[in-house]
Backbone as CSV, one residue per row, in Angstrom:
resi,resn,N_x,N_y,N_z,CA_x,CA_y,CA_z,C_x,C_y,C_z
1,MET,-55.856,-16.549,-36.383,-54.698,-16.597,-37.259,-53.927,-17.914,-37.144
2,SER,-53.353,-18.333,-38.187,-52.579,-19.580,-38.148,-51.262,-19.385,-37.424
3,VAL,-50.782,-20.454,-36.800,-49.518,-20.387,-36.095,-48.544,-21.325,-36.811
4,PHE,-47.371,-20.852,-37.083,-46.361,-21.690,-37.707,-45.365,-22.198,-36.692
5,TYR,-45.186,-23.509,-36.661,-44.257,-24.172,-35.776,-43.125,-24.787,-36.614
6,VAL,-41.974,-24.221,-36.502,-40.791,-24.748,-37.304,-39.742,-25.334,-36.336
7,GLY,-39.255,-26.502,-36.706,-38.242,-27.103,-35.881,-37.545,-28.255,-36.610
8,THR,-36.920,-29.091,-35.888,-36.191,-30.213,-36.483,-36.683,-31.577,-35.883
9,SER,-36.290,-32.635,-36.509,-36.650,-33.971,-36.002,-35.615,-34.481,-34.999
10,GLY,-35.799,-34.066,-33.746,-34.849,-34.299,-32.726,-33.906,-33.154,-32.438
11,TRP,-33.255,-33.208,-31.280,-32.285,-32.165,-30.919,-30.986,-32.673,-30.318
12,THR,-30.900,-33.961,-30.101,-29.698,-34.485,-29.381,-28.627,-35.079,-30.276
13,TYR,-28.277,-34.411,-31.280,-27.291,-34.865,-32.264,-25.870,-34.397,-31.893
14,GLU,-24.993,-35.375,-31.615,-23.626,-35.043,-31.256,-22.912,-34.212,-32.322
15,HIS,-23.198,-34.528,-33.598,-22.419,-33.765,-34.656,-22.920,-32.341,-34.841
16,TRP,-23.950,-31.906,-34.057,-24.331,-30.490,-34.131,-23.476,-29.710,-33.116
17,LYS,-22.719,-30.319,-32.296,-21.896,-29.622,-31.371,-20.741,-28.996,-32.123
18,GLY,-20.571,-27.599,-31.776,-19.523,-26.904,-32.529,-20.062,-26.311,-33.834
19,ASP,-21.288,-26.685,-34.144,-21.958,-26.134,-35.362,-23.144,-25.351,-34.974
20,PHE,-24.242,-26.038,-34.638,-25.432,-25.376,-34.103,-25.283,-25.067,-32.642
21,TYR,-24.826,-26.098,-31.896,-24.599,-25.894,-30.490,-23.176,-25.377,-30.278
22,PRO,-22.970,-24.345,-29.425,-21.613,-23.929,-29.139,-20.803,-25.105,-28.576
23,SER,-19.501,-25.179,-28.955,-18.661,-26.215,-28.556,-18.535,-26.308,-26.984
24,HIS,-18.637,-25.262,-26.261,-18.434,-25.257,-24.899,-19.722,-25.594,-24.113
25,LEU,-20.895,-25.698,-24.827,-22.171,-25.814,-24.180,-22.332,-27.297,-23.758
26,ALA,-22.655,-27.490,-22.431,-22.898,-28.809,-21.940,-24.160,-29.460,-22.516
27,ARG,-24.148,-30.796,-22.768,-25.231,-31.433,-23.338,-26.561,-31.163,-22.566
28,SER,-26.439,-31.110,-21.268,-27.629,-30.829,-20.432,-28.344,-29.490,-20.720
29,HIS,-27.619,-28.617,-21.511,-28.232,-27.314,-21.819,-28.624,-27.226,-23.283
30,TRP,-28.490,-28.315,-23.973,-28.801,-28.288,-25.416,-30.248,-27.975,-25.668
31,PHE,-31.166,-28.559,-24.928,-32.606,-28.254,-25.199,-32.945,-26.801,-24.913
32,GLU,-32.396,-26.274,-23.865,-32.603,-24.833,-23.480,-32.216,-23.997,-24.698
33,PHE,-31.019,-24.309,-25.196,-30.499,-23.530,-26.365,-31.461,-23.723,-27.594
34,TYR,-31.834,-24.949,-27.859,-32.709,-25.347,-28.935,-34.058,-24.506,-28.870
35,ALA,-34.681,-24.478,-27.621,-35.964,-23.893,-27.501,-35.844,-22.329,-27.580
36,ARG,-34.672,-21.780,-27.599,-34.579,-20.410,-27.791,-34.629,-20.038,-29.260
37,SER,-34.377,-21.072,-30.047,-34.364,-20.881,-31.510,-35.658,-21.304,-32.201
38,PHE,-36.325,-22.380,-31.666,-37.485,-22.954,-32.277,-38.620,-23.119,-31.284
39,ARG,-39.820,-23.291,-31.864,-41.022,-23.401,-31.058,-41.560,-24.825,-31.034
40,ALA,-40.881,-25.766,-31.751,-41.390,-27.125,-31.762,-40.294,-28.086,-32.056
41,VAL,-40.494,-29.324,-31.722,-39.513,-30.416,-32.057,-40.327,-31.669,-32.347
42,GLU,-39.891,-32.448,-33.316,-40.448,-33.722,-33.600,-39.569,-34.770,-32.858
43,VAL,-40.181,-35.549,-32.040,-39.459,-36.553,-31.225,-39.554,-37.870,-31.960
44,ASN,-38.432,-38.336,-32.524,-38.437,-39.597,-33.213,-38.086,-40.741,-32.215
45,ALA,-37.509,-40.377,-31.115,-37.103,-41.372,-30.145,-38.286,-42.243,-29.675
46,THR,-39.464,-41.679,-29.617,-40.662,-42.473,-29.128,-41.012,-43.524,-30.145
47,PHE,-40.487,-43.523,-31.353,-40.717,-44.596,-32.341,-39.937,-45.848,-31.915
48,TYR,-38.773,-45.625,-31.294,-37.871,-46.749,-31.010,-38.091,-47.373,-29.634
49,ARG,-38.478,-46.586,-28.663,-38.655,-47.109,-27.350,-39.587,-46.351,-26.468
50,ALA,-40.044,-46.935,-25.413,-40.931,-46.262,-24.497,-40.148,-45.497,-23.454
51,PHE,-40.712,-44.480,-22.927,-40.105,-43.629,-21.906,-40.935,-43.582,-20.666
52,ALA,-40.209,-43.430,-19.522,-40.922,-43.372,-18.192,-41.735,-42.089,-18.167
53,ASP,-42.722,-42.070,-17.263,-43.533,-40.831,-17.106,-42.664,-39.680,-16.687
54,SER,-41.601,-39.948,-15.964,-40.722,-38.900,-15.459,-40.125,-38.140,-16.646
55,THR,-39.808,-38.849,-17.704,-39.213,-38.208,-18.906,-40.210,-37.220,-19.521
56,TYR,-41.442,-37.608,-19.611,-42.444,-36.733,-20.166,-42.670,-35.504,-19.288
57,HIS,-42.618,-35.722,-17.970,-42.749,-34.602,-16.997,-41.599,-33.635,-17.227
58,LYS,-40.363,-34.237,-17.398,-39.199,-33.368,-17.662,-39.340,-32.542,-18.943
59,TRP,-39.744,-33.244,-19.998,-39.959,-32.525,-21.240,-40.926,-31.412,-21.090
60,ARG,-42.049,-31.662,-20.366,-43.004,-30.602,-20.197,-42.471,-29.347,-19.448
61,THR,-41.834,-29.672,-18.336,-41.329,-28.550,-17.529,-40.196,-27.827,-18.121
62,GLN,-39.438,-28.444,-18.954,-38.246,-27.784,-19.477,-38.590,-26.830,-20.719
63,ALA,-39.814,-27.048,-21.231,-40.153,-26.285,-22.423,-40.895,-25.039,-22.082
64,PRO,-40.715,-23.986,-22.921,-41.487,-22.726,-22.685,-43.015,-22.981,-22.932
65,PRO,-43.874,-22.106,-22.434,-45.334,-22.400,-22.526,-45.818,-22.470,-23.977
66,ASP,-45.163,-21.827,-24.866,-45.652,-21.818,-26.253,-44.921,-22.866,-27.133
67,PHE,-44.184,-23.716,-26.495,-43.360,-24.740,-27.214,-44.257,-25.993,-27.385
68,ARG,-44.040,-26.701,-28.527,-44.825,-27.872,-28.844,-43.900,-29.082,-29.186
69,TYR,-44.279,-30.300,-28.645,-43.704,-31.529,-29.019,-44.632,-32.318,-29.942
70,VAL,-44.090,-32.918,-30.973,-44.830,-33.838,-31.735,-44.115,-35.234,-31.616
71,LEU,-44.795,-36.231,-31.175,-44.203,-37.486,-30.894,-44.511,-38.525,-31.976
72,LYS,-43.483,-39.256,-32.435,-43.641,-40.259,-33.483,-44.214,-41.489,-32.811
73,ALA,-45.283,-42.038,-33.363,-45.944,-43.254,-32.773,-44.950,-44.440,-32.882
74,PRO,-45.032,-45.280,-31.821,-44.077,-46.423,-31.729,-44.078,-47.322,-32.945
75,ARG,-42.933,-47.886,-33.265,-42.820,-48.770,-34.422,-43.647,-50.061,-34.265
76,TRP,-43.900,-50.453,-32.986,-44.678,-51.677,-32.725,-46.091,-51.457,-33.354
77,ILE,-46.554,-50.185,-33.302,-47.908,-49.908,-33.850,-47.857,-49.887,-35.398
78,THR,-46.838,-49.176,-35.958,-46.874,-48.906,-37.386,-46.036,-49.892,-38.202
79,HIS,-44.894,-50.391,-37.705,-44.026,-51.195,-38.529,-43.947,-52.650,-38.109
80,GLU,-44.495,-52.993,-36.972,-44.609,-54.378,-36.522,-45.973,-54.955,-36.736
81,LYS,-47.000,-54.301,-36.172,-48.309,-54.732,-36.291,-49.059,-54.158,-37.504
82,LEU,-48.396,-53.245,-38.149,-48.920,-52.614,-39.394,-50.388,-52.130,-39.200
83,LEU,-50.587,-51.453,-38.075,-51.894,-50.864,-37.782,-53.022,-51.803,-37.513
84,VAL,-52.725,-53.093,-37.358,-53.804,-54.068,-37.100,-53.952,-54.300,-35.637
85,GLU,-55.133,-54.152,-35.056,-55.434,-54.360,-33.711,-54.448,-53.671,-32.796
86,VAL,-54.327,-52.379,-32.942,-53.329,-51.607,-32.208,-54.066,-50.594,-31.227
87,GLU,-55.335,-50.837,-30.921,-56.053,-49.911,-30.056,-55.438,-49.823,-28.705
88,ALA,-54.997,-50.936,-28.053,-54.432,-50.878,-26.764,-53.063,-50.204,-26.793
89,GLU,-52.267,-50.443,-27.776,-50.968,-49.734,-27.896,-51.102,-48.274,-28.112
90,ILE,-52.073,-47.839,-28.931,-52.320,-46.415,-29.158,-52.805,-45.739,-27.833
91,ALA,-53.666,-46.400,-27.148,-54.143,-45.831,-25.825,-53.015,-45.620,-24.874
92,ALA,-52.041,-46.614,-24.803,-50.903,-46.503,-23.956,-49.967,-45.390,-24.382
93,PHE,-49.740,-45.272,-25.662,-48.904,-44.260,-26.226,-49.533,-42.879,-25.959
94,TRP,-50.800,-42.692,-26.138,-51.422,-41.406,-25.991,-51.541,-41.023,-24.469
95,ARG,-51.668,-42.012,-23.632,-51.634,-41.750,-22.190,-50.299,-41.093,-21.829
96,SER,-49.181,-41.660,-22.319,-47.935,-41.048,-22.024,-47.738,-39.703,-22.689
97,ALA,-48.189,-39.564,-23.924,-48.029,-38.323,-24.625,-48.799,-37.197,-23.925
98,SER,-49.937,-37.592,-23.358,-50.824,-36.539,-22.711,-50.183,-35.961,-21.443
99,LEU,-49.145,-36.616,-20.872,-48.396,-36.048,-19.775,-47.715,-34.719,-20.154
100,LEU,-47.561,-34.504,-21.429,-47.003,-33.153,-21.854,-48.020,-32.038,-21.745
101,GLU,-49.279,-32.383,-21.544,-50.357,-31.460,-21.430,-50.394,-30.452,-22.558
102,GLU,-50.422,-29.161,-22.264,-50.594,-28.154,-23.345,-49.380,-28.072,-24.295
103,ARG,-48.317,-28.699,-23.932,-47.126,-28.684,-24.799,-47.140,-29.845,-25.823
104,LEU,-48.167,-30.655,-25.791,-48.254,-31.745,-26.795,-48.904,-31.119,-28.062
105,GLY,-48.127,-31.134,-29.160,-48.687,-30.617,-30.428,-49.462,-31.709,-31.132
106,GLY,-48.991,-32.971,-31.034,-49.701,-34.016,-31.684,-48.810,-35.247,-31.881
107,ALA,-49.252,-36.156,-32.755,-48.569,-37.419,-32.983,-48.329,-37.600,-34.493
108,LEU,-47.156,-38.141,-34.788,-46.900,-38.477,-36.202,-47.082,-39.971,-36.319
109,LEU,-47.968,-40.372,-37.199,-48.233,-41.777,-37.511,-47.673,-42.133,-38.857
110,GLN,-46.563,-42.768,-38.931,-45.893,-43.110,-40.204,-46.357,-44.531,-40.641
111,VAL,-47.048,-44.555,-41.759,-47.477,-45.844,-42.248,-46.362,-46.482,-42.974
112,ALA,-45.944,-47.688,-42.472,-44.784,-48.395,-43.036,-44.994,-48.690,-44.501
113,PRO,-43.913,-48.711,-45.297,-44.037,-48.974,-46.748,-44.596,-50.328,-47.043
114,GLN,-44.376,-51.289,-46.151,-44.907,-52.644,-46.417,-46.384,-52.867,-45.974
115,THR,-47.006,-51.821,-45.466,-48.398,-51.906,-45.073,-49.312,-51.955,-46.298
116,PRO,-50.036,-53.047,-46.451,-50.972,-53.163,-47.602,-52.019,-52.086,-47.515
117,TYR,-52.431,-51.618,-48.695,-53.527,-50.681,-48.734,-54.815,-51.278,-48.153
118,ASP,-55.296,-50.632,-47.044,-56.508,-51.131,-46.371,-57.099,-49.920,-45.625
119,LEU,-58.109,-49.386,-46.193,-58.675,-48.193,-45.603,-59.290,-48.505,-44.234
120,GLY,-59.787,-49.705,-44.073,-60.341,-50.069,-42.767,-59.391,-50.035,-41.633
121,ARG,-58.192,-50.550,-41.862,-57.144,-50.614,-40.774,-56.702,-49.191,-40.402
122,LEU,-56.597,-48.272,-41.441,-56.214,-46.888,-41.160,-57.350,-46.217,-40.387
123,ARG,-58.545,-46.444,-40.765,-59.678,-45.810,-40.070,-59.688,-46.292,-38.603
124,ALA,-59.520,-47.543,-38.394,-59.541,-48.075,-36.963,-58.402,-47.465,-36.148
125,ALA,-57.289,-47.341,-36.759,-56.105,-46.818,-36.021,-56.367,-45.320,-35.703
126,LEU,-56.860,-44.541,-36.625,-57.123,-43.128,-36.369,-58.154,-42.959,-35.296
127,GLN,-59.237,-43.800,-35.380,-60.272,-43.661,-34.395,-59.896,-44.125,-33.043
128,ALA,-58.775,-44.831,-32.900,-58.279,-45.256,-31.615,-57.631,-44.089,-30.820
129,PHE,-57.267,-43.025,-31.505,-56.727,-41.866,-30.888,-57.872,-41.041,-30.335
130,PRO,-57.739,-40.556,-29.100,-58.825,-39.725,-28.532,-59.100,-38.474,-29.322
131,HIS,-58.059,-37.956,-29.991,-58.161,-36.766,-30.772,-57.498,-36.951,-32.144
132,PRO,-58.178,-37.562,-33.085,-57.599,-37.788,-34.440,-57.120,-36.558,-35.133
133,ALA,-57.723,-35.439,-34.737,-57.330,-34.135,-35.408,-55.942,-33.685,-34.984
134,ARG,-55.314,-34.375,-33.965,-53.934,-34.084,-33.571,-52.938,-35.100,-34.136
135,VAL,-53.449,-35.902,-35.042,-52.605,-36.963,-35.705,-52.230,-36.563,-37.097
136,ALA,-51.000,-36.684,-37.434,-50.481,-36.387,-38.803,-49.977,-37.739,-39.397
137,VAL,-50.504,-38.089,-40.543,-50.200,-39.398,-41.146,-49.207,-39.249,-42.335
138,GLU,-48.074,-39.931,-42.232,-47.054,-39.967,-43.275,-47.103,-41.302,-43.946
139,PHE,-47.427,-41.302,-45.263,-47.427,-42.524,-46.073,-46.064,-42.728,-46.730
140,ARG,-45.567,-43.980,-46.744,-44.274,-44.312,-47.291,-44.425,-45.187,-48.534
141,ALA,-45.664,-45.309,-49.072,-45.853,-46.127,-50.306,-46.882,-45.460,-51.191
142,PRO,-46.667,-45.454,-52.496,-47.599,-44.770,-53.406,-48.988,-45.417,-53.436
143,SER,-49.147,-46.647,-52.960,-50.478,-47.282,-52.941,-51.466,-46.580,-52.173
144,TRP,-51.014,-45.659,-51.261,-51.948,-44.929,-50.368,-52.324,-43.572,-51.040
145,GLU,-51.821,-43.240,-52.111,-52.092,-41.990,-52.754,-53.383,-42.041,-53.534
146,ARG,-54.508,-42.043,-52.837,-55.787,-42.168,-53.424,-56.781,-41.208,-52.827
147,PRO,-57.736,-40.818,-53.619,-58.797,-39.828,-53.135,-59.495,-40.390,-51.913
148,GLU,-59.707,-41.702,-51.863,-60.443,-42.300,-50.671,-59.688,-42.085,-49.379
149,VAL,-58.302,-42.039,-49.526,-57.548,-41.825,-48.275,-57.674,-40.394,-47.833
150,ARG,-57.614,-39.463,-48.737,-57.772,-38.021,-48.377,-59.182,-37.789,-47.778
151,SER,-60.162,-38.484,-48.365,-61.559,-38.342,-47.826,-61.641,-38.817,-46.396
152,LEU,-60.943,-39.948,-46.067,-60.931,-40.496,-44.740,-60.240,-39.499,-43.777
153,LEU,-59.127,-38.888,-44.263,-58.447,-37.930,-43.398,-59.328,-36.714,-43.065
154,ARG,-60.019,-36.312,-44.125,-60.951,-35.156,-43.897,-62.058,-35.538,-42.951
155,GLU,-62.552,-36.770,-43.105,-63.624,-37.221,-42.203,-63.188,-37.240,-40.786
156,THR,-61.938,-37.692,-40.465,-61.435,-37.765,-39.143,-60.752,-36.489,-38.723
157,SER,-60.494,-35.612,-39.618,-59.794,-34.337,-39.393,-58.308,-34.587,-39.134
158,ALA,-57.773,-35.728,-39.482,-56.310,-36.021,-39.349,-55.570,-35.278,-40.486
159,ALA,-54.294,-35.081,-40.268,-53.518,-34.352,-41.188,-52.791,-35.292,-42.148
160,LEU,-52.681,-34.941,-43.396,-51.869,-35.629,-44.392,-50.485,-34.914,-44.414
161,VAL,-49.428,-35.724,-44.071,-48.102,-35.159,-44.000,-47.623,-34.921,-45.458
162,SER,-47.181,-33.648,-45.699,-46.594,-33.296,-46.969,-45.103,-33.606,-46.886
163,VAL,-44.636,-34.554,-47.704,-43.324,-35.098,-47.601,-42.395,-34.673,-48.748
164,ASP,-41.173,-34.167,-48.357,-40.164,-33.935,-49.352,-39.033,-34.857,-49.162
165,SER,-38.717,-35.611,-50.188,-37.617,-36.590,-50.134,-37.170,-36.897,-51.545
166,PRO,-36.048,-37.718,-51.724,-35.669,-38.055,-53.072,-36.766,-38.894,-53.835
167,ARG,-37.748,-39.390,-53.053,-38.752,-40.211,-53.754,-40.136,-39.568,-53.839
168,SER,-40.208,-38.366,-53.231,-41.595,-37.723,-53.240,-41.398,-36.219,-53.255
169,ARG,-42.464,-35.547,-53.679,-42.454,-34.093,-53.619,-43.606,-33.557,-52.817
170,LEU,-43.528,-32.327,-52.401,-44.461,-31.765,-51.466,-45.859,-31.600,-52.109
171,SER,-46.887,-31.837,-51.322,-48.239,-31.599,-51.720,-48.853,-30.484,-50.741
172,GLU,-49.993,-30.020,-51.071,-50.531,-28.933,-50.180,-51.954,-29.259,-49.793
173,TRP,-52.238,-30.518,-49.640,-53.547,-30.966,-49.139,-53.721,-30.597,-47.686
174,VAL,-54.784,-30.019,-47.338,-55.117,-29.690,-45.897,-56.358,-30.419,-45.589
175,THR,-56.343,-31.309,-44.618,-57.510,-32.166,-44.398,-58.057,-31.958,-43.002
176,GLY,-57.455,-31.075,-42.180,-57.910,-30.817,-40.835,-57.327,-29.510,-40.292
177,PRO,-57.516,-29.288,-39.005,-56.943,-28.059,-38.432,-55.450,-27.897,-38.311
178,LEU,-54.810,-29.100,-38.534,-53.347,-29.131,-38.384,-52.786,-29.465,-39.774
179,ALA,-51.773,-28.775,-40.217,-51.028,-29.078,-41.454,-49.575,-29.452,-41.063
180,TYR,-48.952,-30.309,-41.887,-47.740,-30.901,-41.492,-46.767,-31.049,-42.655
181,ILE,-45.570,-30.499,-42.629,-44.594,-30.635,-43.702,-43.429,-31.271,-43.088
182,ARG,-42.894,-32.322,-43.734,-41.762,-33.106,-43.250,-40.631,-33.155,-44.328
183,LEU,-39.465,-32.609,-44.022,-38.417,-32.455,-45.042,-37.247,-33.354,-44.777
184,HIS,-37.074,-34.371,-45.564,-36.061,-35.412,-45.361,-34.800,-35.097,-46.167
185,GLY,-34.924,-34.110,-47.099,-33.832,-33.846,-48.045,-34.263,-34.094,-49.436
186,ARG,-34.131,-33.138,-50.328,-34.693,-33.280,-51.676,-33.860,-34.200,-52.659
187,ARG,-32.537,-34.143,-52.495,-31.675,-34.925,-53.321,-31.043,-36.104,-52.649
188,ARG,-30.801,-35.954,-51.348,-30.194,-37.080,-50.526,-30.939,-37.214,-49.223
189,TRP,-31.272,-38.425,-48.877,-31.959,-38.670,-47.603,-31.110,-38.154,-46.473
190,TYR,-31.658,-37.259,-45.629,-31.154,-36.799,-44.333,-29.819,-36.061,-44.491
191,ALA,-29.298,-35.817,-45.672,-28.020,-35.170,-45.859,-28.006,-34.172,-47.026
192,ASP,-29.103,-33.355,-47.076,-29.216,-32.408,-48.163,-29.492,-31.071,-47.532
193,ASP,-28.797,-30.049,-48.156,-28.981,-28.668,-47.664,-29.942,-27.939,-48.579
194,TYR,-31.070,-27.508,-48.045,-32.058,-26.788,-48.876,-31.516,-25.366,-49.176
195,SER,-31.719,-24.995,-50.457,-31.217,-23.635,-50.908,-32.244,-22.633,-50.395
196,GLU,-31.808,-21.382,-50.510,-32.689,-20.234,-50.137,-33.978,-20.237,-51.047
197,ASP,-33.816,-20.548,-52.297,-35.030,-20.588,-53.127,-35.955,-21.705,-52.753
198,GLU,-35.353,-22.839,-52.420,-36.199,-23.952,-52.017,-36.924,-23.642,-50.686
199,LEU,-36.294,-23.010,-49.807,-36.918,-22.637,-48.526,-37.988,-21.614,-48.805
200,LYS,-37.858,-20.731,-49.743,-38.824,-19.762,-50.074,-40.125,-20.517,-50.618
201,GLU,-39.869,-21.543,-51.388,-40.994,-22.428,-51.881,-41.693,-23.045,-50.692
202,ILE,-40.983,-23.557,-49.735,-41.596,-24.234,-48.552,-42.363,-23.191,-47.732
203,ALA,-41.814,-22.041,-47.607,-42.455,-20.965,-46.846,-43.788,-20.613,-47.574
204,ALA,-43.765,-20.463,-48.860,-44.992,-20.221,-49.612,-45.996,-21.353,-49.424
205,LEU,-45.563,-22.567,-49.442,-46.506,-23.691,-49.205,-47.111,-23.671,-47.862
206,ALA,-46.276,-23.363,-46.863,-46.887,-23.225,-45.459,-47.928,-22.152,-45.414
207,ARG,-47.730,-21.015,-46.051,-48.693,-19.941,-46.075,-49.964,-20.324,-46.805
208,ARG,-49.844,-21.121,-47.933,-51.001,-21.551,-48.627,-51.796,-22.525,-47.774
209,MET,-51.138,-23.350,-47.014,-51.837,-24.238,-46.123,-52.700,-23.490,-45.044
210,ALA,-52.029,-22.430,-44.569,-52.745,-21.556,-43.593,-53.925,-20.943,-44.277
211,ASP,-53.794,-20.466,-45.497,-54.930,-19.875,-46.224,-56.044,-20.870,-46.460
212,GLN,-55.656,-22.130,-46.526,-56.687,-23.226,-46.722,-57.455,-23.527,-45.433
213,GLY,-57.045,-22.961,-44.327,-57.758,-23.171,-43.096,-56.961,-23.904,-42.011
214,ALA,-55.753,-24.296,-42.237,-54.901,-24.900,-41.174,-54.642,-23.931,-40.065
215,GLN,-55.070,-24.283,-38.888,-54.832,-23.389,-37.695,-53.392,-23.447,-37.186
216,GLU,-52.799,-24.581,-37.304,-51.431,-24.806,-36.960,-50.698,-25.411,-38.192
217,VAL,-49.539,-24.916,-38.479,-48.739,-25.511,-39.517,-47.373,-25.878,-38.922
218,TYR,-47.113,-27.191,-38.941,-45.872,-27.668,-38.432,-44.915,-28.016,-39.570
219,VAL,-43.640,-27.555,-39.436,-42.597,-27.805,-40.450,-41.376,-28.328,-39.759
220,PHE,-40.985,-29.594,-40.109,-39.856,-30.200,-39.488,-38.825,-30.682,-40.470
221,PHE,-37.559,-30.263,-40.159,-36.416,-30.692,-41.029,-35.835,-31.919,-40.422
222,ASN,-35.718,-32.987,-41.262,-35.151,-34.236,-40.850,-33.864,-34.480,-41.544
223,ASN,-33.187,-33.467,-42.116,-31.890,-33.525,-42.742,-30.806,-33.130,-41.714
224,ASP,-30.661,-34.048,-40.697,-29.825,-33.685,-39.605,-28.300,-33.819,-39.926
225,VAL,-28.005,-34.697,-40.905,-26.608,-34.921,-41.318,-25.992,-33.635,-41.740
226,GLY,-24.759,-33.353,-41.257,-24.074,-32.149,-41.644,-24.593,-30.863,-40.954
227,GLY,-25.549,-31.072,-40.026,-26.109,-29.962,-39.293,-27.035,-29.098,-40.214
228,PHE,-27.480,-29.654,-41.322,-28.291,-28.830,-42.206,-29.616,-28.421,-41.571
229,ALA,-30.257,-29.364,-40.827,-31.548,-29.168,-40.328,-31.722,-27.879,-39.494
230,PRO,-30.924,-27.642,-38.446,-31.178,-26.472,-37.682,-30.930,-25.177,-38.478
231,HIS,-30.005,-25.178,-39.390,-29.678,-23.932,-40.189,-30.816,-23.665,-41.170
232,ASN,-31.332,-24.733,-41.797,-32.453,-24.576,-42.676,-33.650,-24.138,-41.926
233,ALA,-33.872,-24.661,-40.801,-35.089,-24.342,-39.987,-34.965,-22.835,-39.514
234,GLN,-33.754,-22.399,-39.150,-33.632,-21.037,-38.730,-33.966,-20.029,-39.808
235,MET,-33.495,-20.341,-41.041,-33.832,-19.523,-42.159,-35.300,-19.470,-42.492
236,LEU,-35.887,-20.662,-42.474,-37.351,-20.755,-42.751,-38.215,-20.014,-41.680
237,ARG,-37.752,-20.160,-40.428,-38.496,-19.459,-39.391,-38.461,-17.954,-39.614
238,LYS,-37.346,-17.393,-40.068,-37.250,-15.958,-40.335,-38.164,-15.628,-41.471
239,MET,-38.206,-16.472,-42.509,-39.091,-16.232,-43.659,-40.593,-16.160,-43.307
240,LEU,-40.939,-16.960,-42.281,-42.360,-17.032,-41.871,-42.682,-16.017,-40.752
241,ALA,-41.689,-15.369,-40.231,-41.893,-14.418,-39.083,-42.822,-13.336,-39.526
């Protein structure tokens, strides 16, 4: 049976206090509260900086056994070097990520919009991961929307991220054992509240991905502004229960 993992892109948002997080709850208990509501979180912080091994050990031990982290690949890999000769950086990133052990759901590889279309560089980057089937690829430019790209993802069993944003609409391609939906906001980047009907559409999409063979379906809300993300995620989780 397929497993649905619903969560948000991060959990340490100050403006969620008094909304999602109770106003009296200390920041040190936010993750514990979050993990009672959701089974997964997308960690964007790993895109911006490296973390000590002790942080990964803390993340692993603080999470319930069935909880999963997805880590965003560092910007040095995707937005600075644009996937060129990044084998050493990917190895270092995956070594750290692997400290999460069974709580590691996978990695988000966001291809920067300025990355020129080059199937070879994408292939080399995916093959640098010990387990490409645990990698979800998000494209930020229409130049990558080609059948050859989907074929490469199928070949490596990497996931194609289904993106919802003001510039893109959701797709339902399943290219490996993992399916991935990333929700930035349909009308406004990061500051859009999904309606109940829209969430029903997303739930139906997640189920179709499972029917296509995805063993794990990850759905992350990145519309954190206004506290929309946790509330939308809670509603979707109930729909998929």
